TORKOL-4160 file (C-alpha; in steps of 0.2 Angstrom, whole numbers, padded with zeros to 4 digits, m for minus):
438
<pt num="1" X="0081" Y="1116" Z="0083"/>
<pt num="2" X="0071" Y="1104" Z="0091"/>
<pt num="3" X="0058" Y="1101" Z="0080"/>
<pt num="4" X="0041" Y="1090" Z="0081"/>
<pt num="5" X="0033" Y="1083" Z="0067"/>
<pt num="6" X="0011" Y="1079" Z="0073"/>
<pt num="7" X="0006" Y="1063" Z="0060"/>
<pt num="8" X="0018" Y="1051" Z="0054"/>
<pt num="9" X="0008" Y="1047" Z="0039"/>
<pt num="10" X="0015" Y="1049" Z="0021"/>
<pt num="11" X="0016" Y="1070" Z="0023"/>
<pt num="12" X="0023" Y="1068" Z="0041"/>
<pt num="13" X="0035" Y="1052" Z="0042"/>
<pt num="14" X="0044" Y="1062" Z="0023"/>
<pt num="15" X="0044" Y="1079" Z="0032"/>
<pt num="16" X="0049" Y="1074" Z="0050"/>
<pt num="17" X="0064" Y="1061" Z="0043"/>
<pt num="18" X="0070" Y="1076" Z="0031"/>
<pt num="19" X="0069" Y="1088" Z="0043"/>
<pt num="20" X="0083" Y="1079" Z="0054"/>
<pt num="21" X="0091" Y="1078" Z="0038"/>
<pt num="22" X="0094" Y="1093" Z="0037"/>
<pt num="23" X="0102" Y="1094" Z="0056"/>
<pt num="24" X="0087" Y="1096" Z="0068"/>
<pt num="25" X="0082" Y="1087" Z="0083"/>
<pt num="26" X="0063" Y="1082" Z="0077"/>
<pt num="27" X="0050" Y="1069" Z="0088"/>
<pt num="28" X="0038" Y="1061" Z="0077"/>
<pt num="29" X="0021" Y="1060" Z="0085"/>
<pt num="30" X="0007" Y="1048" Z="0081"/>
<pt num="31" X="m0009" Y="1042" Z="0088"/>
<pt num="32" X="m0006" Y="1024" Z="0081"/>
<pt num="33" X="0007" Y="1015" Z="0091"/>
<pt num="34" X="0010" Y="1003" Z="0076"/>
<pt num="35" X="0015" Y="1013" Z="0065"/>
<pt num="36" X="0026" Y="1023" Z="0080"/>
<pt num="37" X="0035" Y="1005" Z="0082"/>
<pt num="38" X="0036" Y="1004" Z="0064"/>
<pt num="39" X="0045" Y="1020" Z="0059"/>
<pt num="40" X="0055" Y="1021" Z="0078"/>
<pt num="41" X="0061" Y="1004" Z="0069"/>
<pt num="42" X="0066" Y="1009" Z="0054"/>
<pt num="43" X="0053" Y="1002" Z="0044"/>
<pt num="44" X="0040" Y="1016" Z="0032"/>
<pt num="45" X="0023" Y="1011" Z="0033"/>
<pt num="46" X="0022" Y="1015" Z="0013"/>
<pt num="47" X="0036" Y="1014" Z="m0001"/>
<pt num="48" X="0046" Y="1032" Z="m0006"/>
<pt num="49" X="0061" Y="1030" Z="m0015"/>
<pt num="50" X="0075" Y="1035" Z="m0004"/>
<pt num="51" X="0064" Y="1037" Z="0013"/>
<pt num="52" X="0070" Y="1023" Z="0022"/>
<pt num="53" X="0087" Y="1023" Z="0019"/>
<pt num="54" X="0084" Y="1039" Z="0028"/>
<pt num="55" X="0073" Y="1037" Z="0042"/>
<pt num="56" X="0089" Y="1023" Z="0049"/>
<pt num="57" X="0101" Y="1037" Z="0046"/>
<pt num="58" X="0094" Y="1048" Z="0054"/>
<pt num="59" X="0086" Y="1036" Z="0068"/>
<pt num="60" X="0105" Y="1031" Z="0071"/>
<pt num="61" X="0111" Y="1049" Z="0071"/>
<pt num="62" X="0098" Y="1051" Z="0088"/>
<pt num="63" X="0091" Y="1068" Z="0077"/>
<pt num="64" X="0076" Y="1058" Z="0073"/>
<pt num="65" X="0063" Y="1050" Z="0086"/>
<pt num="66" X="0045" Y="1045" Z="0089"/>
<pt num="67" X="0033" Y="1044" Z="0102"/>
<pt num="68" X="0012" Y="1041" Z="0105"/>
<pt num="69" X="0013" Y="1055" Z="0118"/>
<pt num="70" X="0006" Y="1073" Z="0116"/>
<pt num="71" X="0014" Y="1081" Z="0134"/>
<pt num="72" X="0031" Y="1074" Z="0128"/>
<pt num="73" X="0030" Y="1084" Z="0112"/>
<pt num="74" X="0024" Y="1096" Z="0119"/>
<pt num="75" X="0038" Y="1098" Z="0131"/>
<pt num="76" X="0052" Y="1096" Z="0117"/>
<pt num="77" X="0045" Y="1106" Z="0102"/>
<pt num="78" X="0051" Y="1127" Z="0099"/>
<pt num="79" X="0042" Y="1123" Z="0082"/>
<pt num="80" X="0028" Y="1109" Z="0080"/>
<pt num="81" X="0023" Y="1104" Z="0064"/>
<pt num="82" X="0004" Y="1097" Z="0058"/>
<pt num="83" X="0004" Y="1084" Z="0046"/>
<pt num="84" X="m0012" Y="1075" Z="0050"/>
<pt num="85" X="m0022" Y="1069" Z="0033"/>
<pt num="86" X="m0038" Y="1079" Z="0028"/>
<pt num="87" X="m0049" Y="1066" Z="0018"/>
<pt num="88" X="m0064" Y="1071" Z="0010"/>
<pt num="89" X="m0081" Y="1070" Z="0020"/>
<pt num="90" X="m0091" Y="1054" Z="0022"/>
<pt num="91" X="m0105" Y="1067" Z="0020"/>
<pt num="92" X="m0101" Y="1076" Z="0004"/>
<pt num="93" X="m0088" Y="1084" Z="m0005"/>
<pt num="94" X="m0082" Y="1095" Z="0007"/>
<pt num="95" X="m0064" Y="1088" Z="0018"/>
<pt num="96" X="m0066" Y="1079" Z="0035"/>
<pt num="97" X="m0057" Y="1092" Z="0046"/>
<pt num="98" X="m0060" Y="1081" Z="0062"/>
<pt num="99" X="m0041" Y="1074" Z="0060"/>
<pt num="100" X="m0032" Y="1093" Z="0060"/>
<pt num="101" X="m0044" Y="1098" Z="0074"/>
<pt num="102" X="m0037" Y="1085" Z="0083"/>
<pt num="103" X="m0019" Y="1087" Z="0083"/>
<pt num="104" X="m0019" Y="1107" Z="0086"/>
<pt num="105" X="m0030" Y="1100" Z="0100"/>
<pt num="106" X="m0018" Y="1091" Z="0107"/>
<pt num="107" X="m0002" Y="1101" Z="0104"/>
<pt num="108" X="m0008" Y="1116" Z="0112"/>
<pt num="109" X="m0017" Y="1111" Z="0127"/>
<pt num="110" X="0003" Y="1105" Z="0131"/>
<pt num="111" X="0014" Y="1117" Z="0118"/>
<pt num="112" X="0028" Y="1128" Z="0129"/>
<pt num="113" X="0024" Y="1146" Z="0129"/>
<pt num="114" X="0030" Y="1154" Z="0115"/>
<pt num="115" X="0028" Y="1136" Z="0104"/>
<pt num="116" X="0024" Y="1140" Z="0085"/>
<pt num="117" X="0012" Y="1129" Z="0078"/>
<pt num="118" X="0013" Y="1125" Z="0061"/>
<pt num="119" X="m0002" Y="1117" Z="0048"/>
<pt num="120" X="0005" Y="1107" Z="0032"/>
<pt num="121" X="m0010" Y="1097" Z="0027"/>
<pt num="122" X="m0019" Y="1104" Z="0012"/>
<pt num="123" X="m0035" Y="1113" Z="0020"/>
<pt num="124" X="m0052" Y="1124" Z="0015"/>
<pt num="125" X="m0046" Y="1141" Z="0017"/>
<pt num="126" X="m0052" Y="1150" Z="0033"/>
<pt num="127" X="m0044" Y="1135" Z="0044"/>
<pt num="128" X="m0027" Y="1143" Z="0050"/>
<pt num="129" X="m0039" Y="1160" Z="0056"/>
<pt num="130" X="m0051" Y="1148" Z="0068"/>
<pt num="131" X="m0039" Y="1137" Z="0074"/>
<pt num="132" X="m0027" Y="1153" Z="0078"/>
<pt num="133" X="m0042" Y="1158" Z="0088"/>
<pt num="134" X="m0047" Y="1145" Z="0095"/>
<pt num="135" X="m0031" Y="1141" Z="0106"/>
<pt num="136" X="m0018" Y="1151" Z="0114"/>
<pt num="137" X="m0002" Y="1148" Z="0103"/>
<pt num="138" X="0004" Y="1156" Z="0090"/>
<pt num="139" X="0000" Y="1150" Z="0072"/>
<pt num="140" X="0006" Y="1146" Z="0055"/>
<pt num="141" X="0005" Y="1139" Z="0040"/>
<pt num="142" X="0018" Y="1130" Z="0026"/>
<pt num="143" X="0009" Y="1120" Z="0015"/>
<pt num="144" X="0015" Y="1106" Z="0009"/>
<pt num="145" X="0020" Y="1102" Z="m0012"/>
<pt num="146" X="0024" Y="1083" Z="m0011"/>
<pt num="147" X="0023" Y="1074" Z="m0025"/>
<pt num="148" X="0022" Y="1056" Z="m0021"/>
<pt num="149" X="0039" Y="1046" Z="m0029"/>
<pt num="150" X="0049" Y="1062" Z="m0027"/>
<pt num="151" X="0046" Y="1069" Z="m0010"/>
<pt num="152" X="0061" Y="1067" Z="m0003"/>
<pt num="153" X="0070" Y="1078" Z="m0015"/>
<pt num="154" X="0055" Y="1091" Z="m0015"/>
<pt num="155" X="0056" Y="1093" Z="0005"/>
<pt num="156" X="0072" Y="1097" Z="0004"/>
<pt num="157" X="0074" Y="1104" Z="m0012"/>
<pt num="158" X="0058" Y="1114" Z="m0015"/>
<pt num="159" X="0053" Y="1124" Z="m0031"/>
<pt num="160" X="0045" Y="1137" Z="m0017"/>
<pt num="161" X="0045" Y="1137" Z="0004"/>
<pt num="162" X="0027" Y="1147" Z="0005"/>
<pt num="163" X="0022" Y="1156" Z="0025"/>
<pt num="164" X="0010" Y="1158" Z="0030"/>
<pt num="165" X="0012" Y="1168" Z="0045"/>
<pt num="166" X="0005" Y="1185" Z="0055"/>
<pt num="167" X="0019" Y="1190" Z="0063"/>
<pt num="168" X="0040" Y="1193" Z="0060"/>
<pt num="169" X="0041" Y="1183" Z="0072"/>
<pt num="170" X="0034" Y="1167" Z="0067"/>
<pt num="171" X="0042" Y="1171" Z="0048"/>
<pt num="172" X="0060" Y="1173" Z="0056"/>
<pt num="173" X="0055" Y="1156" Z="0065"/>
<pt num="174" X="0053" Y="1144" Z="0051"/>
<pt num="175" X="0067" Y="1155" Z="0039"/>
<pt num="176" X="0077" Y="1146" Z="0053"/>
<pt num="177" X="0070" Y="1130" Z="0051"/>
<pt num="178" X="0071" Y="1131" Z="0033"/>
<pt num="179" X="0092" Y="1137" Z="0033"/>
<pt num="180" X="0099" Y="1125" Z="0022"/>
<pt num="181" X="0086" Y="1126" Z="0008"/>
<pt num="182" X="0083" Y="1143" Z="0010"/>
<pt num="183" X="0105" Y="1145" Z="0009"/>
<pt num="184" X="0101" Y="1135" Z="m0008"/>
<pt num="185" X="0094" Y="1147" Z="m0015"/>
<pt num="186" X="0078" Y="1142" Z="m0012"/>
<pt num="187" X="0062" Y="1157" Z="m0017"/>
<pt num="188" X="0051" Y="1161" Z="m0002"/>
<pt num="189" X="0032" Y="1167" Z="m0004"/>
<pt num="190" X="0028" Y="1176" Z="0013"/>
<pt num="191" X="0010" Y="1177" Z="0013"/>
<pt num="192" X="m0008" Y="1181" Z="0023"/>
<pt num="193" X="m0018" Y="1165" Z="0031"/>
<pt num="194" X="m0028" Y="1163" Z="0020"/>
<pt num="195" X="m0016" Y="1166" Z="0004"/>
<pt num="196" X="m0003" Y="1152" Z="0009"/>
<pt num="197" X="m0018" Y="1141" Z="0012"/>
<pt num="198" X="m0029" Y="1143" Z="m0005"/>
<pt num="199" X="m0009" Y="1142" Z="m0014"/>
<pt num="200" X="m0008" Y="1125" Z="m0012"/>
<pt num="201" X="m0027" Y="1120" Z="m0016"/>
<pt num="202" X="m0027" Y="1133" Z="m0034"/>
<pt num="203" X="m0009" Y="1122" Z="m0035"/>
<pt num="204" X="m0019" Y="1106" Z="m0038"/>
<pt num="205" X="m0034" Y="1114" Z="m0045"/>
<pt num="206" X="m0024" Y="1122" Z="m0061"/>
<pt num="207" X="m0016" Y="1106" Z="m0063"/>
<pt num="208" X="m0031" Y="1094" Z="m0064"/>
<pt num="209" X="m0036" Y="1107" Z="m0074"/>
<pt num="210" X="m0022" Y="1106" Z="m0086"/>
<pt num="211" X="m0023" Y="1085" Z="m0085"/>
<pt num="212" X="m0041" Y="1086" Z="m0088"/>
<pt num="213" X="m0040" Y="1101" Z="m0102"/>
<pt num="214" X="m0029" Y="1087" Z="m0112"/>
<pt num="215" X="m0039" Y="1074" Z="m0109"/>
<pt num="216" X="m0057" Y="1082" Z="m0114"/>
<pt num="217" X="m0044" Y="1087" Z="m0132"/>
<pt num="218" X="m0043" Y="1066" Z="m0133"/>
<pt num="219" X="m0060" Y="1065" Z="m0133"/>
<pt num="220" X="m0062" Y="1076" Z="m0147"/>
<pt num="221" X="m0046" Y="1071" Z="m0155"/>
<pt num="222" X="m0055" Y="1054" Z="m0153"/>
<pt num="223" X="m0071" Y="1060" Z="m0163"/>
<pt num="224" X="m0064" Y="1068" Z="m0177"/>
<pt num="225" X="m0049" Y="1055" Z="m0183"/>
<pt num="226" X="m0035" Y="1066" Z="m0172"/>
<pt num="227" X="m0020" Y="1062" Z="m0163"/>
<pt num="228" X="m0018" Y="1070" Z="m0146"/>
<pt num="229" X="0000" Y="1064" Z="m0142"/>
<pt num="230" X="0007" Y="1076" Z="m0158"/>
<pt num="231" X="m0008" Y="1090" Z="m0152"/>
<pt num="232" X="0000" Y="1089" Z="m0136"/>
<pt num="233" X="0017" Y="1090" Z="m0144"/>
<pt num="234" X="0012" Y="1107" Z="m0155"/>
<pt num="235" X="0002" Y="1116" Z="m0140"/>
<pt num="236" X="0014" Y="1113" Z="m0127"/>
<pt num="237" X="0032" Y="1122" Z="m0136"/>
<pt num="238" X="0022" Y="1139" Z="m0133"/>
<pt num="239" X="0029" Y="1141" Z="m0118"/>
<pt num="240" X="0013" Y="1152" Z="m0113"/>
<pt num="241" X="0007" Y="1133" Z="m0110"/>
<pt num="242" X="0022" Y="1123" Z="m0109"/>
<pt num="243" X="0023" Y="1104" Z="m0112"/>
<pt num="244" X="0020" Y="1098" Z="m0094"/>
<pt num="245" X="0005" Y="1090" Z="m0089"/>
<pt num="246" X="m0001" Y="1086" Z="m0106"/>
<pt num="247" X="m0001" Y="1067" Z="m0107"/>
<pt num="248" X="m0019" Y="1062" Z="m0112"/>
<pt num="249" X="m0023" Y="1045" Z="m0103"/>
<pt num="250" X="m0035" Y="1039" Z="m0090"/>
<pt num="251" X="m0031" Y="1052" Z="m0078"/>
<pt num="252" X="m0027" Y="1058" Z="m0062"/>
<pt num="253" X="m0032" Y="1047" Z="m0043"/>
<pt num="254" X="m0023" Y="1046" Z="m0027"/>
<pt num="255" X="m0027" Y="1052" Z="m0010"/>
<pt num="256" X="m0024" Y="1075" Z="m0016"/>
<pt num="257" X="m0031" Y="1081" Z="m0032"/>
<pt num="258" X="m0045" Y="1070" Z="m0034"/>
<pt num="259" X="m0053" Y="1076" Z="m0015"/>
<pt num="260" X="m0044" Y="1095" Z="m0018"/>
<pt num="261" X="m0050" Y="1099" Z="m0031"/>
<pt num="262" X="m0070" Y="1094" Z="m0025"/>
<pt num="263" X="m0064" Y="1102" Z="m0008"/>
<pt num="264" X="m0058" Y="1118" Z="m0015"/>
<pt num="265" X="m0075" Y="1119" Z="m0027"/>
<pt num="266" X="m0085" Y="1116" Z="m0011"/>
<pt num="267" X="m0077" Y="1130" Z="0000"/>
<pt num="268" X="m0077" Y="1142" Z="m0013"/>
<pt num="269" X="m0096" Y="1139" Z="m0013"/>
<pt num="270" X="m0100" Y="1139" Z="0004"/>
<pt num="271" X="m0089" Y="1159" Z="0003"/>
<pt num="272" X="m0102" Y="1162" Z="m0013"/>
<pt num="273" X="m0087" Y="1163" Z="m0027"/>
<pt num="274" X="m0091" Y="1145" Z="m0036"/>
<pt num="275" X="m0078" Y="1136" Z="m0046"/>
<pt num="276" X="m0089" Y="1125" Z="m0057"/>
<pt num="277" X="m0077" Y="1122" Z="m0069"/>
<pt num="278" X="m0069" Y="1110" Z="m0057"/>
<pt num="279" X="m0084" Y="1098" Z="m0056"/>
<pt num="280" X="m0083" Y="1096" Z="m0075"/>
<pt num="281" X="m0064" Y="1094" Z="m0073"/>
<pt num="282" X="m0069" Y="1078" Z="m0061"/>
<pt num="283" X="m0081" Y="1074" Z="m0073"/>
<pt num="284" X="m0072" Y="1073" Z="m0089"/>
<pt num="285" X="m0056" Y="1063" Z="m0077"/>
<pt num="286" X="m0070" Y="1051" Z="m0070"/>
<pt num="287" X="m0073" Y="1047" Z="m0092"/>
<pt num="288" X="m0059" Y="1042" Z="m0098"/>
<pt num="289" X="m0060" Y="1028" Z="m0085"/>
<pt num="290" X="m0075" Y="1022" Z="m0094"/>
<pt num="291" X="m0067" Y="1026" Z="m0109"/>
<pt num="292" X="m0054" Y="1012" Z="m0107"/>
<pt num="293" X="m0068" Y="1002" Z="m0100"/>
<pt num="294" X="m0074" Y="1002" Z="m0118"/>
<pt num="295" X="m0061" Y="0999" Z="m0125"/>
<pt num="296" X="m0060" Y="0983" Z="m0117"/>
<pt num="297" X="m0074" Y="0979" Z="m0122"/>
<pt num="298" X="m0071" Y="0984" Z="m0140"/>
<pt num="299" X="m0054" Y="0972" Z="m0139"/>
<pt num="300" X="m0060" Y="0958" Z="m0133"/>
<pt num="301" X="m0075" Y="0956" Z="m0148"/>
<pt num="302" X="m0086" Y="0944" Z="m0139"/>
<pt num="303" X="m0107" Y="0950" Z="m0145"/>
<pt num="304" X="m0113" Y="0965" Z="m0139"/>
<pt num="305" X="m0098" Y="0968" Z="m0130"/>
<pt num="306" X="m0099" Y="0957" Z="m0117"/>
<pt num="307" X="m0083" Y="0954" Z="m0106"/>
<pt num="308" X="m0090" Y="0939" Z="m0100"/>
<pt num="309" X="m0076" Y="0924" Z="m0098"/>
<pt num="310" X="m0063" Y="0938" Z="m0105"/>
<pt num="311" X="m0048" Y="0936" Z="m0096"/>
<pt num="312" X="m0039" Y="0953" Z="m0090"/>
<pt num="313" X="m0022" Y="0960" Z="m0088"/>
<pt num="314" X="m0017" Y="0974" Z="m0079"/>
<pt num="315" X="m0003" Y="0983" Z="m0078"/>
<pt num="316" X="m0002" Y="0993" Z="m0064"/>
<pt num="317" X="m0012" Y="0995" Z="m0048"/>
<pt num="318" X="m0004" Y="1010" Z="m0040"/>
<pt num="319" X="m0011" Y="1027" Z="m0046"/>
<pt num="320" X="0005" Y="1032" Z="m0052"/>
<pt num="321" X="0022" Y="1022" Z="m0052"/>
<pt num="322" X="0035" Y="1027" Z="m0040"/>
<pt num="323" X="0021" Y="1022" Z="m0026"/>
<pt num="324" X="0012" Y="1012" Z="m0017"/>
<pt num="325" X="m0003" Y="1021" Z="m0015"/>
<pt num="326" X="m0018" Y="1014" Z="m0021"/>
<pt num="327" X="m0032" Y="1028" Z="m0017"/>
<pt num="328" X="m0044" Y="1033" Z="m0030"/>
<pt num="329" X="m0033" Y="1023" Z="m0042"/>
<pt num="330" X="m0041" Y="1023" Z="m0057"/>
<pt num="331" X="m0031" Y="1007" Z="m0062"/>
<pt num="332" X="m0039" Y="0997" Z="m0049"/>
<pt num="333" X="m0055" Y="1006" Z="m0052"/>
<pt num="334" X="m0056" Y="0999" Z="m0071"/>
<pt num="335" X="m0051" Y="0981" Z="m0067"/>
<pt num="336" X="m0066" Y="0981" Z="m0052"/>
<pt num="337" X="m0078" Y="0986" Z="m0066"/>
<pt num="338" X="m0069" Y="0975" Z="m0078"/>
<pt num="339" X="m0072" Y="0960" Z="m0064"/>
<pt num="340" X="m0091" Y="0966" Z="m0058"/>
<pt num="341" X="m0095" Y="0964" Z="m0075"/>
<pt num="342" X="m0090" Y="0946" Z="m0076"/>
<pt num="343" X="m0070" Y="0946" Z="m0084"/>
<pt num="344" X="m0058" Y="0937" Z="m0078"/>
<pt num="345" X="m0046" Y="0952" Z="m0070"/>
<pt num="346" X="m0026" Y="0947" Z="m0064"/>
<pt num="347" X="m0018" Y="0962" Z="m0061"/>
<pt num="348" X="0003" Y="0969" Z="m0057"/>
<pt num="349" X="0012" Y="0983" Z="m0048"/>
<pt num="350" X="0028" Y="0981" Z="m0044"/>
<pt num="351" X="0025" Y="0990" Z="m0027"/>
<pt num="352" X="0005" Y="0992" Z="m0024"/>
<pt num="353" X="m0001" Y="0972" Z="m0022"/>
<pt num="354" X="m0001" Y="0970" Z="m0004"/>
<pt num="355" X="m0014" Y="0987" Z="m0003"/>
<pt num="356" X="m0022" Y="0980" Z="m0019"/>
<pt num="357" X="m0025" Y="0964" Z="m0011"/>
<pt num="358" X="m0031" Y="0973" Z="0004"/>
<pt num="359" X="m0045" Y="0985" Z="m0003"/>
<pt num="360" X="m0048" Y="0974" Z="m0021"/>
<pt num="361" X="m0047" Y="0954" Z="m0014"/>
<pt num="362" X="m0059" Y="0949" Z="m0026"/>
<pt num="363" X="m0047" Y="0952" Z="m0039"/>
<pt num="364" X="m0035" Y="0939" Z="m0047"/>
<pt num="365" X="m0016" Y="0945" Z="m0045"/>
<pt num="366" X="0000" Y="0940" Z="m0052"/>
<pt num="367" X="0020" Y="0938" Z="m0047"/>
<pt num="368" X="0025" Y="0947" Z="m0063"/>
<pt num="369" X="0021" Y="0957" Z="m0079"/>
<pt num="370" X="0022" Y="0939" Z="m0088"/>
<pt num="371" X="0013" Y="0931" Z="m0075"/>
<pt num="372" X="m0001" Y="0941" Z="m0080"/>
<pt num="373" X="m0003" Y="0943" Z="m0097"/>
<pt num="374" X="m0004" Y="0925" Z="m0099"/>
<pt num="375" X="m0015" Y="0919" Z="m0111"/>
<pt num="376" X="m0023" Y="0935" Z="m0110"/>
<pt num="377" X="m0038" Y="0942" Z="m0120"/>
<pt num="378" X="m0032" Y="0958" Z="m0118"/>
<pt num="379" X="m0021" Y="0970" Z="m0109"/>
<pt num="380" X="m0023" Y="0986" Z="m0102"/>
<pt num="381" X="m0007" Y="0998" Z="m0094"/>
<pt num="382" X="m0013" Y="1007" Z="m0082"/>
<pt num="383" X="0004" Y="1012" Z="m0072"/>
<pt num="384" X="0018" Y="1020" Z="m0081"/>
<pt num="385" X="0030" Y="1011" Z="m0073"/>
<pt num="386" X="0047" Y="1007" Z="m0081"/>
<pt num="387" X="0045" Y="0991" Z="m0080"/>
<pt num="388" X="0030" Y="0990" Z="m0090"/>
<pt num="389" X="0037" Y="1004" Z="m0102"/>
<pt num="390" X="0052" Y="0992" Z="m0108"/>
<pt num="391" X="0042" Y="0976" Z="m0112"/>
<pt num="392" X="0046" Y="0966" Z="m0126"/>
<pt num="393" X="0031" Y="0966" Z="m0138"/>
<pt num="394" X="0035" Y="0952" Z="m0148"/>
<pt num="395" X="0041" Y="0944" Z="m0133"/>
<pt num="396" X="0024" Y="0948" Z="m0123"/>
<pt num="397" X="0016" Y="0944" Z="m0139"/>
<pt num="398" X="0023" Y="0923" Z="m0136"/>
<pt num="399" X="0013" Y="0925" Z="m0118"/>
<pt num="400" X="m0007" Y="0933" Z="m0123"/>
<pt num="401" X="m0022" Y="0924" Z="m0134"/>
<pt num="402" X="m0025" Y="0937" Z="m0142"/>
<pt num="403" X="m0012" Y="0951" Z="m0143"/>
<pt num="404" X="m0024" Y="0968" Z="m0140"/>
<pt num="405" X="m0019" Y="0980" Z="m0127"/>
<pt num="406" X="m0025" Y="0997" Z="m0121"/>
<pt num="407" X="m0014" Y="1011" Z="m0118"/>
<pt num="408" X="m0021" Y="1022" Z="m0104"/>
<pt num="409" X="m0005" Y="1030" Z="m0101"/>
<pt num="410" X="0003" Y="1037" Z="m0117"/>
<pt num="411" X="0019" Y="1031" Z="m0113"/>
<pt num="412" X="0020" Y="1013" Z="m0124"/>
<pt num="413" X="0029" Y="1014" Z="m0144"/>
<pt num="414" X="0010" Y="1011" Z="m0153"/>
<pt num="415" X="0025" Y="1005" Z="m0170"/>
<pt num="416" X="0033" Y="0997" Z="m0160"/>
<pt num="417" X="0016" Y="0987" Z="m0153"/>
<pt num="418" X="0007" Y="0988" Z="m0172"/>
<pt num="419" X="0024" Y="0980" Z="m0180"/>
<pt num="420" X="0024" Y="0965" Z="m0167"/>
<pt num="421" X="0009" Y="0960" Z="m0174"/>
<pt num="422" X="m0004" Y="0970" Z="m0159"/>
<pt num="423" X="m0020" Y="0975" Z="m0160"/>
<pt num="424" X="m0016" Y="0994" Z="m0151"/>
<pt num="425" X="m0027" Y="1006" Z="m0144"/>
<pt num="426" X="m0021" Y="1022" Z="m0133"/>
<pt num="427" X="m0033" Y="1034" Z="m0129"/>
<pt num="428" X="m0034" Y="1049" Z="m0138"/>
<pt num="429" X="m0028" Y="1041" Z="m0156"/>
<pt num="430" X="m0040" Y="1037" Z="m0169"/>
<pt num="431" X="m0044" Y="1018" Z="m0173"/>
<pt num="432" X="m0032" Y="1008" Z="m0182"/>
<pt num="433" X="m0040" Y="1011" Z="m0200"/>
<pt num="434" X="m0049" Y="1025" Z="m0200"/>
<pt num="435" X="m0059" Y="1039" Z="m0190"/>
<pt num="436" X="m0059" Y="1038" Z="m0171"/>
<pt num="437" X="m0076" Y="1033" Z="m0167"/>
<pt num="438" X="m0082" Y="1036" Z="m0145"/>
């Protein structure tokens, strides 16, 4: 089929390359000429494993092209996917829909009769209905469920597809688009517009709640002298709960979960069905960052908890591994707070250094984990890259001034680090030598 993808950010560039990989002819569309030029040259503006190779392969095959012209896109496509961002509004917790509205208006103006306009962006419930009423074109909603670091796999081998449609024809077209994926046994849920929109926001709200639940239990464990890692293992054996998303740490960040749960709570309140618990989910998540700052202060050993002049090494800048995305990054939030309090902070991340420097130019940056740790008074492990998990604690001790580490992701081998002489702290575990104190 001939498909267009409107918006070539993280979602759009991935979707365009993957649709071409499935054998479709694909035209990517964006108003940013520099981004289009980079993609047309085979360069992705972000790090995502496997994507750049797929992009180049499909550019070479001729199945994938890019343009800034809505007119060209309208003449080309049978199905138009809208994949633009929905950031948080600068004035409230609501989603900012200006890019979605502009994309639908732009392609609807030029789409051929009978073309299908498919939204993939995460939007407040009611958006699809409003757009369908506003434009003389058939609309469907097909929410995305991508995980950064796994986006190619999640597009080509998703665990489910959701089609929000109002006609049998729209459902048939989407089944044709995804025919190779469906042939592999991927289940399809066909729904009305509101349900399709709610699937993504409800899924994100559930995952955020599960993360914040175990982080709330970490707070209780610290106060009571318990071990949240053992607690999570024990409750995770219950198949009604499961072990996923039960690792306590510095909390979630990124461009989706934080803004999506806020927008969901805002929209639910507008509908008269308030979701007050999501406010507490958000608050618990932010408290975990506070706790890392507290632990850094404790381990620096300065009078009155001061970090003035202390050398702090921060391992991680991206909000998660296998990504260079620093949006709402817990690691950089903690680093910036300590720097503002007078600490000498040095950050290292395998992929996100350029983005971090642009957003936080006053922080210090290192070329390697070893460089970051040199003469450090405390080490904060805040993004769980495999490179950091593989550090030899005995060797790393030779690099620092004081062997003190906070594992903000709960993945380092506590016994190995303690045996190597480190003062080791992790969220949700009692302080060495007695009951935890918050």
